[in-house]
C-alpha positions in Angstrom: 21.5 2.8 27.6 20.8 -0.9 28.1 18.2 -2.7 25.9 16.0 -3.1 28.9 16.0 0.6 29.7 15.5 1.5 26.0 12.5 -0.9 25.8 11.0 0.5 29.0 11.3 4.1 27.9 9.8 3.4 24.5 6.9 1.4 25.8 6.2 4.0 28.4 6.1 6.6 25.6 3.8 4.4 23.6 1.4 3.9 26.5 1.1 7.7 26.6 1.4 8.6 22.9 0.1 5.7 20.9 -1.8 6.8 17.7 -5.5 6.2 17.7 -5.9 4.0 14.5 -9.1 2.4 13.2 -7.6 -1.1 13.3 -5.7 -0.8 16.6 -6.4 -2.0 20.1 -4.8 0.6 22.3 -2.1 -0.2 24.9 -4.4 0.2 27.9 -7.0 -2.2 26.4 -4.3 -4.6 25.3 -2.8 -4.8 28.8 -6.4 -5.4 30.1 -6.5 -8.5 27.9 -8.3 -7.2 24.8 -6.9 -8.8 21.7 -6.8 -7.3 18.2 -8.9 -9.0 15.5 -6.4 -10.8 13.2 -8.5 -10.0 10.2 -8.4 -6.3 10.9 -4.7 -6.4 11.6 -4.0 -8.3 8.4 -6.2 -6.1 6.3 -4.7 -2.9 7.6 -1.1 -4.2 7.1 -1.8 -5.1 3.5 -3.4 -1.7 2.8 -0.6 0.2 4.5 2.1 -1.3 2.2 3.2 1.6 0.1 0.2 3.7 1.4 0.0 6.3 4.1 -2.3 5.9 7.2 -4.6 8.9 6.2 -5.1 7.5 2.7 -5.6 3.9 3.8 -8.0 4.6 6.7 -11.2 5.3 4.7 -10.6 2.2 2.6 -10.2 0.2 5.7 -13.4 1.5 7.2 -15.2 0.9 3.9 -13.9 -2.7 3.6 -14.7 -3.7 7.2 -18.2 -2.2 7.0 -18.9 -4.1 3.8 -17.0 -7.3 4.6 -16.8 -7.5 8.4 -15.1 -10.9 8.5 -12.5 -12.7 6.4 -15.2 -15.1 5.3 -17.3 -12.3 4.0 -14.4 -11.0 2.0 -13.6 -14.5 0.7 -17.1 -14.9 -0.6 -17.1 -11.7 -2.6 -16.7 -11.4 -6.4 -13.2 -10.5 -7.6 -14.5 -7.5 -9.5 -16.3 -6.0 -6.5 -13.2 -6.2 -4.4 -10.9 -4.8 -7.1 -13.3 -1.9 -7.6 -13.4 -1.2 -3.9 -9.6 -1.2 -3.9 -9.4 1.3 -6.7 -7.3 4.3 -5.7 -5.0 2.4 -3.2 -2.7 1.3 -6.0 -0.4 -1.7 -6.2 -3.3 -3.8 -7.3 -1.4 -7.1 -6.9 -2.1 -6.6 -3.2 -5.9 -6.8 -3.8 -5.4 -10.1 -5.7 -3.2 -11.4 -2.9 -5.8 -10.2 -0.4 -8.5 -12.3 -2.0 -6.3 -15.4 -2.3 -5.3 -15.2 1.3 -8.9 -14.6 2.5 -10.1 -17.6 0.5 -7.4 -19.8 1.9 -8.2 -18.8 5.5 -11.9 -19.4 4.9 -11.5 -22.7 3.0 -8.5 -24.3 4.7 -8.6 -22.8 8.3 -12.4 -22.5 9.0 -12.2 -18.7 8.8 -9.6 -18.5 11.6 -6.1 -17.1 11.0 -3.2 -19.3 12.1 -1.6 -17.8 15.2 2.1 -18.4 14.5 4.5 -16.8 12.1 5.1 -20.1 10.4 1.4 -20.7 9.9 0.8 -17.2 8.6 3.7 -17.4 6.2 2.1 -20.5 4.6 -0.9 -18.4 3.5 -0.9 -17.2 -0.1 0.2 -13.6 -0.5 1.5 -13.2 3.0 5.2 -12.1 3.1 7.6 -12.2 6.0 6.8 -8.7 7.2 3.0 -9.1 7.2 3.2 -12.6 8.9 5.4 -11.1 11.6 3.1 -8.1 12.1 0.0 -10.2 12.4 1.8 -12.7 14.7 3.0 -9.9 17.0 0.0 -7.5 17.0 -2.9 -10.0 16.8 -1.4 -12.9 18.7 1.3 -11.3 20.9 4.0 -13.5 19.5 7.6 -12.2 19.8 8.1 -11.5 16.1 10.6 -9.2 14.5 8.4 -6.6 12.7 10.5 -4.4 10.5 8.8 -1.9 8.1 10.3 1.3 6.7 9.6 3.2 9.9 11.5 0.6 12.0 14.4 0.5 9.5 14.7 4.3 9.9 14.7 4.1 13.7 17.3 1.3 13.7 19.5 3.1 11.1 19.6 6.2 13.3 19.7 4.5 16.7 22.9 2.5 15.6 24.2 5.0 13.0 24.3 2.2 10.4 26.5 3.3 7.5 25.6 0.5 5.0 23.2 2.1 2.5 19.8 0.7 1.7 18.9 -1.7 0.3 22.1 -3.6 1.2 21.8 -2.5 4.8 18.4 -4.2 5.4 19.8 -7.4 7.0 21.9 -5.3 9.4 18.9 -3.2 10.4 16.7 -6.3 10.8 19.4 -7.8 13.1 19.5 -4.7 15.3 15.7 -4.8 15.6 15.7 -8.5 16.4 18.1 -7.8 19.3 15.4 -5.8 21.0 12.5 -8.3 20.6 11.3 -9.9 23.8 8.5 -12.0 25.0 7.1 -9.1 27.0 4.4 -7.1 25.1 5.7 -8.0 21.6 2.6 -6.5 19.9 2.9 -3.2 21.7 6.7 -3.1 21.1 6.2 -3.5 17.3 3.6 -0.8 17.2 5.7 1.5 19.5 8.6 1.3 17.0 6.3 2.0 14.1 4.7 5.0 15.9 8.1 6.4 16.9 9.2 6.3 13.2 6.0 7.7 11.9 5.6 10.6 14.4 9.0 11.4 15.9 11.8 9.8 13.9 10.4 11.1 10.7 12.2 10.9 7.3 12.7 14.7 7.3 13.1 17.0 10.3 13.0 14.3 13.0 11.8 15.6 16.4 14.8 14.4 18.3 13.9 16.7 21.3 10.7 14.7 21.8 12.3 11.2 21.4 12.1 9.0 24.5 15.3 7.2 23.5 17.3 10.1 22.1 20.0 9.5 24.7 20.8 6.2 23.1 20.8 7.4 19.5 24.2 7.2 17.7 22.7 9.0 14.7 21.8 12.0 16.8 25.3 12.0 18.3 26.7 12.5 14.8 24.8 15.8 14.6 23.0 14.7 11.4 20.4 12.0 12.2 18.3 13.0 9.2 21.0 11.6 6.9 20.2 8.0 8.1 19.4 5.6 6.7 22.1 5.9 4.0 20.7 5.3 0.6 22.2 4.1 -2.7 21.4 6.6 -5.5 18.4 5.4 -7.5 18.5 4.8 -11.2 16.5 7.2 -13.2 12.9 6.1 -13.6 12.1 5.2 -17.3 9.3 7.0 -19.1 6.6 5.5 -21.3 4.0 6.8 -23.7 0.5 5.5 -24.4 -3.0 6.5 -25.6 -6.2 6.3 -23.5 -9.5 6.3 -25.4 -12.6 7.9 -23.8 -15.5 6.3 -25.7 -18.9 7.7 -24.9 -22.4 6.7 -25.7 -24.6 9.4 -24.3 -24.0 9.4 -20.5 -22.1 6.2 -20.6 -18.4 5.5 -21.0 -16.9 2.4 -22.6 -14.5 0.4 -20.3 -12.5 -2.8 -20.7 -11.3 -5.4 -18.2 -7.6 -5.6 -18.1 -5.9 -9.1 -18.3 -5.8 -10.8 -14.9 -2.0 -10.7 -14.6 0.3 -7.8 -14.9 0.0 -4.1 -14.0 -3.5 -3.2 -12.9 -4.5 -6.8 -13.6 -8.2 -7.6 -13.5 -9.2 -3.9 -13.2 -11.8 -2.1 -15.2 -10.1 0.6 -17.3 -10.3 2.8 -20.3 -9.3 1.2 -23.6 -5.6 1.9 -24.1 -2.8 1.4 -26.5 0.4 -0.4 -25.5 2.7 1.7 -23.3 6.1 2.1 -24.9 9.2 4.2 -24.9 8.4 6.2 -28.1 5.5 8.7 -28.3 2.5 7.7 -30.5 1.9 9.7 -33.7 -1.6 10.7 -34.6 -1.9 8.0 -37.2 -0.6 5.3 -34.8 -3.0 6.5 -32.0 -6.0 6.4 -34.3 -5.0 3.0 -35.7 -4.8 1.5 -32.2 -8.3 2.9 -31.2 -11.0 0.4 -30.2 -13.2 1.4 -33.1 -13.0 3.5 -36.3 -14.7 6.7 -35.1 -14.1 10.4 -35.2 -11.5 10.5 -32.4 -10.4 13.9 -31.1 -7.1 14.5 -29.4 -7.8 16.2 -26.1 -4.2 16.5 -24.8 -2.2 14.6 -22.3 -2.2 13.4 -18.7 0.8 12.4 -16.6 1.0 9.6 -14.1 3.9 8.1 -12.1 4.0 4.4 -11.2 6.6 2.8 -8.9 9.0 1.8 -11.7 8.2 4.2 -14.5 6.4 7.4 -15.4 3.7 7.6 -18.1 2.4 10.2 -20.5 -1.1 9.3 -21.8 -2.6 11.1 -24.8 -6.3 11.3 -24.3 -8.6 10.7 -27.3 -12.4 10.9 -27.2 -15.2 9.9 -29.5 -18.9 9.3 -29.4 -20.1 5.9 -30.8 -20.0 2.2 -30.1 -17.4 -0.5 -30.1 -17.3 -4.3 -29.7 -16.3 -5.8 -26.4 -16.6 -2.7 -24.2 -18.4 -2.6 -20.9 -20.6 0.4 -20.6 -20.6 2.3 -17.3 -22.5 5.5 -16.3 -20.2 8.5 -15.9 -21.1 8.8 -12.2 -19.6 5.3 -11.5 -16.1 6.0 -12.8 -14.6 6.7 -9.4 -13.8 3.0 -9.1 -11.3 3.2 -11.9 -7.6 3.0 -11.1 -6.2 6.5 -10.6 -4.4 6.7 -13.9 -7.6 5.9 -15.9 -9.8 8.1 -13.7 -7.4 11.0 -14.4 -7.6 10.3 -18.2 -11.4 10.0 -18.1 -11.8 13.3 -16.2 -9.5 15.0 -18.7 -11.5 13.6 -21.6 -15.0 14.2 -20.2 -14.4 17.8 -19.0 -13.2 19.1 -22.4 -15.6 20.0 -25.2 -15.3 18.2 -28.5 
């Protein structure tokens, strides 16, 4: 199958099967001249990094209702944006989001640059996001390669080099299919194919519009692509979370601006380390000398390590805490919300 035939088949499939996404201008509207809003494209791409479409969509709708333009977002307080981001994880993305929004508002009059080069110059905008915004919002012929596209390329060409070493090869294959014709639709067609047909497990090869060209399918085991290098075992850490209550309020702290969960409101916590904390150590690290009760443990998994948090609870006061009503704790990062729920639902 020639590249021209492959492109024609996949674009025809996309015209008929494109996903209806909150941030997307559909193929019919796109061909009628409707352009996607660069702000909405950029925001969705940042949210979708390491996050699924169903999980990201309500956040996208909440953000665009509250901050309908990039200038609205740029003018907001850091803490408000970080709280609205809570639950999406990878909080460095939220800090980069604000930095980029403020650069667009301040240095570009609230208008996103319309080239990959200009987009790459914005803070927090990596190669992938710049290519995605350039293609989808500005119809530039950019090479947009996310995990879905990597999987499609690995199977289409039966690439044997395992990830991550195989990424340049996969990107080169994808680049060979980029054309000036409908580059935004092409990028989204590849993404949709990977998300709905060329799935990580149990690919629906019988429904694939380009199955005839797929070298991975010809091997009889397309699901084994992309090849992957065995991951190192994820390290495990231990810590203590302190649920400090004062009537119907819970004491929170603001985490340092840099590092994991930087700038987020959180429960007071000990350091997170390889060795478990003894009772004496846990009480010594508490934010105040109170009658702390051990209420058990919660487990949480981050990208690079897993965590066991012992949950201690006490009634009283402590210096330097930020008091929050219990009903407002949903804005906490998921690890701390999990610990707070564990501490507040058990009797002491």
